[in-house]
N, C-alpha and C positions, 0 to 999 in steps of 0.2 A: 504494500500500500504506500502510495506517495502522498505527500501533503504539500500542495502548492501554496505559495506565499499568499496569493489572493486569487480566488476563482475568477475566471474570465466570464463576464456577463454581457459584454457588448462586442459586436463584431462589425465595425464600419466597412462600407464598401463591399457588401456581399450580395450574392444572388440567392434569393430564397425560393424554395420549391413549395408552392402553395398546397399541393396534395399531401395530406398527412400519411404517415406510416402508422397503421393501427394494428395492434397485436392484442391477443388474449381478450377478445370481445370488448375492446375499447379500454382495457385497464392499463395499457401502455400505449402512449401516443407520442410520436415525434415528428419533427419537420427537418428536412435536409437543407443545409446551406452550403454554398460553394464560395470559398474565399478567392480573392483576386489572384493568388498564386496557384489556384487550381485545387487546393486542399478541400476535402469534404468533411463536414461535421454534421452531427444530428443533435437537435435540442429537444428534450422531451420531459414528459411527466410519467411517473409510475404511481398508480393508485394502490391501495392496500391489496396484498395478495402475495402469492409465491409463483415465480416464473423461472423458466430456463431459457437461455439464449445461446445459440451457437454462433461462432465467429469464423469468417473466412480470413479476414485481415486482422492483424494485431490492432488493438484499440485501447484507448485510455478513457475511462469513465470518471468524470469529475462530478461529484454531487454538489450542486450549488445551493440547494435548500432541502431541508428534511433530513431523514436518516433511513438507512437500510442495513440489512445484513447480506453478506456476499460470501459465496463459496465457489472458488474456481474449480473447474473439472480437475480431478486428480488430487485435490486437497482434502484433508479430513476435517479441518476446522473451519467454522464460520468466523467471519470478521465483521465487526460493526463499522460502518462508514457513515460519517456525518458531514454536514455542509462544510465545504472548504477542504475536504479530503478527496482523494482519487485512488483508483486501482487500475492496474494494467491487466489485459487479457491477451494471452498469446494467440497468434494466428492458428487457424484450424483447431480451435478449442471451444470452450464455452464456460458458462458460469450460471449458478443459481443466484437469484436475488429475491429477497423477501422485504416487503414494506409492511410493517405491523399496523401503522396508523398514519393518518395524514397523507401527504404527498411527498414523494422524493422527486426533485427536479434535477436534471442532469444535462451535461454536455458530453457527447461522445466524439472523440477525435480519433481518426484512423491513422495509425502509425506506419512509418515506412518499414 
């Protein structure tokens, strides 16, 4: 788990994709943005529940509001992640994420 000095909450000069990515009957919703340099990120909300995501590319999930519990594929232990913290997920892997109450807001960055 990494702890950024300050979560990024604004992205000037981006292209936003209006069509939402909707998962798990609307309990996880995100929008894609493309930065000027071509990098892709998703910004989203996770409602209470337990979910599993697979990854093709490596990614960093920054929690910008709320809290969740996370377990990477292959790990035995759950970790709590709160606003201002992040976790990295290897390519061709996955993770379980649980939000017990409220919303968890996130920024997902796709890593090289």
